N, C-alpha and C positions, 0 to 999 in steps of 0.2 A: 292609326299607326301602321305604316307599311314596312314589312321585313322582306328584303330581297333574298333570293336563293339562286345558287349556281347549280341548275339542274336541267336536264334535257327536256323534261315535261312541263315543269312550273317555272314561273319567273318571280312569284312573290305571294306572300300571304299577308292580308290586310285585315285590320279590325276597324270596321266602319260603324261607328256608334256601338251597338252591341251585336252586330252581325259579323261573323267571322267568314271572310270571303278568300277564296284561292283563285289565283290568276294563272292561266295556262300560257305556254309559250306561243300558241297560235292566236292569242287574243281573247280567247273565251274566259269567262269568270263564272264561278259557282259558289253559292253560300253553302258552308259546312254546317254552321251551328248558329242558333240565335241565343239572345240573352247571355252573351259571353262578357265577362268582366275583364279578362286579361288572356294573353296568349303567349305561349313560349314555342320557339321553333329551333330545330337542329337538323343537320344533314349528316348521315353516317353511311359510307359505302354506297352512295347513290340512293339511299332510302330517306325519304322526307318524313320527319317526325314532328307532330304538332300536338300540343296540349292546350285544350281550350278550358279555361278556368271559369266556373260559374259562381254565383253567390250561394254556394252550398258545401257541403262536406265531401263532395267528389268533383271529379274533372273527367273530360273525354280526351282519349289518346287516339290520334289518327296516325296511321303508318303505312308507308307503301312507296314503291318505285313509280308505279302508274296508277293503278286503282288503289284507293286509300281504304284500309280497314280500320275499324274504330272499336274501342272497348272502354269500359269504365274504370277509372282510377279511384280507389277509395283513399281519401286524405285523412280520415279519422276525426277531423274537426273542421269548423267552418273556415273557408279560405280567407286569408287576411292580406292578400297581395304579395308582390315580390316574386312572381313566378319566373323561373329560368330553367332551361333545359340544356345540359352539357353532355357531350359524348366523350368517351375515352378511347384509347387505342386498342382496347381488347374487346370491343363489341358491346359494352354496356352504355346505357343512358343514365343520366343522373338528373333527378327532378328536385329543384329547391323552391321553397315557398314559405310564406309566413302563415301562422295561425295565431289566434288571439291568446293573449296572456293576461290572466286576471289575478289580482287587480292591477291597475295602472295602464299606461299608454304604450309600453313596450310590447314586443311580439316574440313568439318562439320561431326559430329558424329551423325548418324540417327538411328532411333529406329522404329520397326513395330512389332505389336503383331498379333498372329494367334490364333483364336478359331472359327473354322468352315469356317472363311474367314479372309483375311488379312485386317488389319487396314490401314489407310492412314499414310504416314511417318510423324514422329515428330522429332525435332532436340533436341538432349540431350545437346549438347554444340558446340560452335564455337571455332576455333583456337586450334584444337587439333593436336598433333604431328602425322605426317602422316606415321606412321608404324603400321602394324597389331599387333605387340607385345606391342604397347604402352597402350593398355587398357585390362581390364578383367571384366567380369560381372558374377554374380551368384545369384541364388535364395537361400534364407535362411529360416529356420522355423519360423521366426518372420513375415512371410507373406509379406516381402519386397524384391524387386529386387535391388541388390547393384552393383555399378559400380565404378571403379577407372580408371583414364586416366591420361596421361601426357600432359600438355599444350605445345603449339608450341614454345612459346618465350624462355623459360628456362627449360622445361621439369620438372616442379614441378608436384608432385603427387596430384591429386584432386579427391574428392569422392563425389558421389551423391547417392540418394535413389529414387526409383520409387514407387509411391503409386498406386497399381493396381485399387483400388476402385475408386479413383478420376482421374486416368490416367494422373498424373502430376509428373514431376521431381523436386526433391528439389534443393536448391541452392548449389553451390559448396563449399566444406569444404577442406582446404588444409591439406593433410596428411604428406607431406614432402616438405620442401622449398629448397631441394637439387636437383640436376640433377638426375632423376631416369629413370629406364628402366625395362622392363619385369615384370610388376606386374602380379600376378596370385593368384586368389582365389582358395582355397581347402575346400571343405565341409567335415568336420569330425564331431567330437563330438560337435565342435563350428564351426564358420566361420573363416577361417585363411586367412590372406592376406600376401603374400610374395612379395618382390620386391628387385631389385638391385639399390644401391645408390652410385653415383659417387662423392666421397670426395677425400681425399689424395689417398685412394685405393678403388676399386670397392668392396663394401661390401654387404652382404646378410642380409636383415632385415625382421622382421615379426611382425604382430599384430594379435590378435584374438578378436572376439566379443562374449561377454556374454550378460549382460543387456546393456553394453556400450563397446566401443572399448578400448582395453588396450593401453598402451604406446608402442612406438616402441622398439623392442628388437633385438640387433645385434646378429646374429647366427654365422657368420664367424669370422675368425681371422682379426682384424683390420690392421694387418701388411701385408696381402697378398690380391692379386686381386682374385675375385670370378668369376667363369665361369661354364657353363655346369649344370645349376641348373635343378633339376628334383625331382620326388617324387616317393615313393613306399609305398605299403600297404602289409603287411604280418601278417596274423592272427589278423586282425582287427587293427593293430597298424600302424599308418602313420609315415613315416620317410621323411625327406628332405635330398637330396644328392647334392653334389656340388664338384668342383675341385678348388684346390688352387695350381697353378703351376703344377707340375707333381704328386701331391698327390690328393687323392680322399677320401672324408669324407661323413659320414652320421650322423644324429641326430634324435632321436625320437621326435615327437610333444610334447610340453610342458615340455620337458627335454632337453632344448637347450644346456646346458653345458655338457651333456653327449655324446658328439660327439666322434666318433671313426673312425679310418682310415680303409678303406676297398679297395679291389682290383677292379679297374675299369673294368678289363676284364671279371669279373663275371656278369656283368650287360649289358642288351641291352636296348636301348632307343626307346620309341614308343609313339605315340599320341593315347590316348584312350578316346572314348566318354563314360563317366560315370557321375553319380550324376547330369545329367542335363547340363553338360558342358565339354569342351574338356580339358584334362589334359595330361601334358607330364610326362609319367611314366617310371621309370626304373624297368625292370623285371629281376629277377635272371636267370642266365643260369643254366640249369638243371644239367649238368655235367661240372665242371670246366675243361678247356682245359689243357692238359699235356704240360709242357714246355720241351724243348730239353734237359735240365739237369737232368730230372727225369729218373731213370733207367727204362727200358722196360722189360717186361717179355720175357724170352727166351724159345725156344721150349723144351718140356720135354724129347724129345727123345734124347738118347745118344748112339753112336755106340759101339759095343763090342771092347775091346782092342785087336787089331791085328797089325801085323807088318806094319810099316809105308809105305812100298812099296805097300801093298795090301789094305790100308785103302780106297782109293778112289774107288777101284774096287767093293767093297761090300756095300758102303754107299747108302741107299735107295734114288734113284735119285728123285723121286717126292717129297719125304718129304724135302730133302735138298733145292730143288728148291722153294717149297712153303715157307720155313722159310726165304730164302733170299729175295723172293718177298714181304713177310710181313714186313721184316726189311726196305727195300727199300721204301715201301709204308708208313711206319710209319715216316721215315725220311722226305719223301716228304710232308706229311700232317703237321708234326711239323713245317717244314720250312714254309709252306703256312700259318699256323696259326700265327706264329711269325711275318711274314711279314704283314698279315692282321692286327694284333693288332697294329703294328708299324704304318701302314698306317692310321688307325683309330685315333690313338693318335695324329699323325701329323696333320690330318684333323681337329680334334677338337681344337688343339692349334691354328691353323690358323683361324678357325671359331671364336674362342674366341677373337683372336687379331682383327678380323674384327668387332665384336660386341663392343669391347673396343673403337676402333676408331669411330664407329658409334655413341656411346654414347657421345664421346667427341666432335664430329663434330657438329657444329652449323651452319646452312646455314645463309648467310647474310640476314638481315631484308630487306624485300621488301620496295622500295621507294614508299612513298605515293604521287601519282601524282595528287590526287584529288584537292588540293588547287591550283596547277599551272593550271590545266585544267579548273578549275572554274574561275580563273582570266583571262585566255585566252578567255573563253566564254563571260565574262563581257566586256572585251576590244572589242571583235568582235562585240558585240551588240551596244556598244557605237560608234564604227567606222560606223556601219550600219546606226545608227540613225543620226550621223553627215552627212553621205552622203546623207540620205534622206532629211534632213534639207537644205542642200546645193542645192539639186535639187529643193525643193519647193521654196527656195528664188530665185533661178535662174529663175524659171518659173514665179514667181510673178513679178520680175523686167522686164522680157521680156514682160509680159502682160501690165505692166505699161508703158514701153517704146513705145509699140505699140499704147496705148491709147494716149500718149502725141503726137506721130507722127501724129495720126489721127486728134487730136484737132488742132495741128499746121497747117496741110494742110487745115482744115476747115476755120481757121482764115485767112490764106493767101488768100483763095478764097473769103472771104467776103471783105477783104481789096481791093483786086483787082476789085470786083464788085462795091464797093463804089467809087473807083477812076474812073472807067468807067462812073458811073452815074454823077459824078462831071464834067467830061470832056464834057459831052453832055448837060449840063444845060446852057441856054443863060446868057451872062454876062450883069449884070445890068448897067444902065447909070452911077451911082455913081462909080462903080468899075472901068468903063472905064476912067471916068474923074480922079479919084484918081490914077488910074494906070499910066496915062500920066504924072501926076504931080510928 
């Protein structure tokens, strides 16, 4: 992933595999960090800001106009994707990212601010759809930070506002109750919000913010699927571009009905850090490529008319060879360009199909085991209490039995002693007489 920047020292930051590479304007490149999972980039007042996310509970923050200083950013939990870096109009930077939410497949959306030092993480929302393209954030001239995101359950589009003075997020406001994807803020004359909505067809919609947010406007044809949405700015005029099947369209901002068909091969796609956020931009190709059907200029040189048998003998060999080589080279280049455009088109169609299936795929709802585990805990506690009660009763009965046996032995000894005493006593006269009678 290559992110272009408008800076006098640097021309781009690229994530090559797991190596974070920075490209200088004079052509040199340098590796900043290894084992990087994701990267976020922003430019503020001529200062490059880069956050390199690792598969850990911290990230590295690079910052500088020429020489980059770096420091460690504590995330609090393991990084879960979605890293974005946004700058505002008062000198702060805002870092957004996902962390794991247990149980289930949804994630927590976290937010940290930087002004001389990083703040502690705060939670923007729970149960967010776990895709980096499922949310967008931007600073607006109303001095608020705006964010939209898709929830996990049905991918409805929700909207919140951050009050920088009180450092609090507002409650969530639903912007769309359909399955949505790829929300994107654009900072133009006003704040614009684009997103794709999955109804009968995947459509492109937009809102803009003046004093309040406008109603949703459908930009694309409702009869066709939308894909490959991007933006361009030419002479101060913003355009939105998108594909519908094999056709490619653009429409100027605030003139959504004035869409027109354009040639896709005349545009290149790039991620650009500008206006305090990362924007997918279409840039026009400087010279449109020539197709194989267009006539090619031929060499101006023409041989003098001579008999056919002597023509080859007097043709300038170097000039004829050069003309043939130029023709062959043009043919090779045209074939290469044609194959490249065909490959790009096939890849974009395949990627759009993947995005379409991703938006339609809904992972199964996680089973909530909390009631079952709580009931098992209660039953285990009851069983333990019963076992303890039985043990105590057993000990009590054994103790009572021992006491009874002891008392019985004592009684038996007393009876025996009494009997012995009675046997030893002399028999009186009357008892002898009465006994004889």
